[in-house]
C-alpha positions as a printed Julia matrix, in Angstrom:
231×3 Matrix{Float64}:
  -0.23  65.93  12.99
  -0.51  62.62  11.1
  -2.88  63.4    8.24
  -4.08  60.83   5.83
  -5.78  62.98   3.56
  -7.28  66.37   2.78
  -9.83  66.67   0.14
 -12.9   68.82  -1.32
 -16.22  67.02  -1.92
 -19.68  66.68  -1.01
 -20.83  66.02   2.61
 -22.41  62.58   2.13
 -23.83  61.98   5.75
 -25.99  63.63   8.33
 -27.86  67.06   8.54
 -25.42  68.8    6.0
 -25.54  66.04   3.46
 -24.87  67.68  -0.2
 -22.86  70.61   1.33
 -19.52  71.23  -0.38
 -16.85  70.72   2.33
 -13.11  70.35   2.9
 -12.38  67.17   4.65
  -9.44  66.89   6.82
  -8.99  63.33   7.83
  -6.48  62.62  10.6
  -4.73  59.18  10.89
  -5.16  57.23  14.09
  -7.95  55.9   16.2
  -8.6   54.56  19.67
 -11.35  51.97  18.27
 -11.16  49.15  15.62
 -14.57  48.86  14.02
 -15.09  45.71  12.15
 -16.83  47.4    9.3
 -14.53  50.49   9.26
 -14.45  51.98   5.73
 -11.23  54.02   6.47
  -8.9   51.4    7.69
  -5.99  53.54   6.27
  -6.92  55.84   9.1
  -7.63  53.22  11.9
  -6.58  49.57  11.44
  -3.56  50.56   9.51
  -2.87  54.34   9.95
  -0.97  55.94   7.22
  -0.48  59.68   6.13
   2.01  62.45   6.36
   2.99  64.73   9.18
   1.79  68.13   8.61
   1.89  71.09  10.64
  -1.06  73.21  11.34
  -0.17  75.89   8.98
   0.52  73.44   6.2
  -3.0   72.08   6.77
  -4.6   75.49   6.89
  -2.92  76.22   3.59
  -4.57  73.13   2.04
  -7.95  74.22   3.36
  -7.61  77.65   1.82
  -6.95  76.24  -1.54
 -10.75  75.64  -1.89
 -12.16  79.14  -1.81
 -15.73  78.25  -2.4
 -15.79  75.93   0.53
 -17.31  77.48   3.7
 -17.69  74.1    5.71
 -14.65  71.92   7.07
 -15.1   68.44   8.33
 -12.65  67.19  10.94
 -12.62  63.4   10.68
 -10.61  60.32  10.9
  -9.85  57.74  12.32
 -10.84  59.59  15.39
  -9.78  63.16  15.13
 -10.2   63.96  18.77
  -6.97  61.89  19.47
  -4.94  63.84  16.91
  -2.1   65.89  18.21
  -2.89  69.8   17.98
  -6.46  69.05  16.95
  -7.73  71.84  19.17
  -5.3   74.42  17.89
  -6.31  73.27  14.28
  -9.84  73.8   15.1
  -9.23  77.3   16.64
  -7.37  78.47  13.55
  -9.8   77.04  11.1
 -12.54  79.0   12.99
 -10.45  81.89  12.7
 -10.72  81.73   8.86
 -14.47  81.93   9.23
 -15.3   78.43   8.4
 -18.13  76.28   9.71
 -16.55  73.12  11.57
 -18.19  69.75  11.78
 -16.31  67.29  13.95
 -16.99  63.68  13.19
 -16.27  61.68  16.37
 -17.21  58.6   18.12
 -17.52  60.65  21.21
 -15.01  58.77  23.34
 -12.86  61.87  23.99
 -14.11  64.89  25.76
 -14.4   68.04  23.76
 -12.55  70.24  26.38
 -13.63  73.55  24.57
 -12.59  72.57  20.95
 -14.12  74.98  18.35
 -17.06  73.23  16.89
 -20.45  74.29  15.03
 -21.65  70.77  14.79
 -20.72  67.71  16.68
 -21.44  64.73  14.56
 -21.54  62.02  17.28
 -21.52  58.41  16.16
 -21.21  56.16  19.18
 -20.41  52.62  18.11
 -22.89  49.63  18.62
 -22.07  46.13  19.39
 -22.12  45.58  15.66
 -18.84  47.36  15.34
 -16.75  45.0   17.65
 -13.93  43.2   15.79
 -13.75  39.42  15.72
 -12.63  37.86  19.13
 -10.65  35.21  17.51
  -8.57  37.3   15.06
  -8.32  40.5   17.16
  -8.9   39.29  20.74
  -6.83  42.42  22.43
  -8.37  44.96  20.23
 -12.05  43.54  20.88
 -11.37  44.09  24.59
 -10.07  47.61  24.23
 -12.85  48.4   21.73
 -15.55  47.15  24.03
 -14.15  49.09  26.85
 -13.8   52.26  24.9
 -16.78  52.51  22.41
 -19.47  53.88  24.77
 -18.73  56.78  27.21
 -21.87  58.23  28.23
 -20.17  61.02  30.37
 -18.38  62.03  27.24
 -21.28  62.0   25.05
 -23.07  64.27  27.65
 -20.42  66.78  27.44
 -20.65  67.07  23.69
 -24.47  67.22  23.73
 -24.44  69.88  26.55
 -21.98  72.26  24.89
 -22.53  72.09  21.05
 -25.12  71.95  18.39
 -25.04  68.12  17.63
 -26.37  65.12  15.7
 -26.15  61.44  16.41
 -25.12  59.04  13.57
 -25.59  55.41  14.29
 -24.37  52.79  11.9
 -27.24  50.11  11.75
 -26.68  46.53  10.5
 -29.54  44.74  11.56
 -33.11  45.67  13.13
 -31.97  44.5   16.65
 -29.63  47.31  16.61
 -32.45  49.92  17.33
 -33.01  48.5   20.77
 -29.4   48.89  21.49
 -29.26  52.45  20.62
 -32.35  53.4   22.37
 -30.97  52.07  25.56
 -27.77  54.17  25.01
 -29.7   57.2   24.38
 -31.9   56.58  27.46
 -28.79  56.37  29.51
 -27.69  59.75  28.62
 -30.54  61.28  30.7
 -31.14  64.2   28.25
 -33.96  65.05  26.2
 -32.56  64.01  22.69
 -35.22  64.82  19.86
 -35.68  62.2   17.54
 -34.99  64.16  14.49
 -31.4   64.7   15.78
 -30.88  60.89  15.66
 -29.88  59.73  12.1
 -29.66  56.12  11.34
 -27.33  54.93   8.52
 -27.29  51.45   6.87
 -23.8   49.9    7.36
 -22.42  49.3    4.03
 -19.5   50.15   1.77
 -21.35  49.14  -1.54
 -24.24  50.55  -3.21
 -26.07  47.16  -3.58
 -25.58  46.5    0.27
 -26.76  50.05   1.23
 -29.79  49.68  -0.87
 -30.53  46.23   0.54
 -30.71  47.6    3.91
 -32.49  50.92   3.11
 -35.96  49.4    2.84
 -36.23  47.93   6.36
 -34.14  50.74   8.11
 -36.46  53.41   6.36
 -39.44  51.66   7.67
 -38.0   51.55  11.17
 -37.28  55.21  11.05
 -41.05  55.81  10.09
 -42.05  53.65  13.06
 -39.75  55.37  15.6
 -39.54  58.82  14.31
 -35.86  58.81  13.59
 -34.22  60.14  10.47
 -32.94  57.89   7.67
 -29.46  58.9    6.74
 -28.43  57.78   3.16
 -24.74  57.69   2.51
 -24.53  60.13  -0.62
 -20.84  59.57  -1.29
 -21.3   56.0   -1.89
 -24.22  56.82  -4.31
 -22.12  59.3   -6.14
 -18.56  57.99  -5.94
 -18.46  54.54  -4.48
 -16.36  53.66  -1.61
 -13.09  55.21  -2.5
 -10.55  57.58  -1.05
 -10.9   61.46  -1.52
 -14.54  61.39  -1.61
């Protein structure tokens, strides 16, 4: 598997915010988000080829950690991701999979499916990246795949929000699932890679969460470490 990085940190997003976790970041993605904060795992995938035993050895170096996060890029397109998840589960770890939910789970071991379908605000620039924009827009929303995750696993939704209008779009997406999605399972994160930008959007986004009943999701890792690798 092409692995961008493996590191031990504090979970910065979602229901498990604050939980010490080992992050296994695969390199490679089937989307190209304009605001991607890990371009080294998507736009310009880089890393080292590692076997499943090598990855497990890295995970086991952090004996205090009970939680492992499989992330990317898009981890579900990584070779041997299902075998890796199975072996991590055998070790007794809680597994979170951070995915855009464009690839079906097909029975992968997972304790929390962290689903982050991409909104229109994610589309790359048409002038500069025309081919990728077309592919991105055709791929980013797969309701049948999302339903497969929701029907089979404990889940959370994490939507990256750039503007108030994004709320209407995500509500249409959730309605299209034809599932009863509790509002407390929907977390809204401000699109930002800097503390100032995040705080600038936190006010109005927090108010929208209060009005609509969703959860506001701060990005703790940016607060603690800034936007840098290994955090």
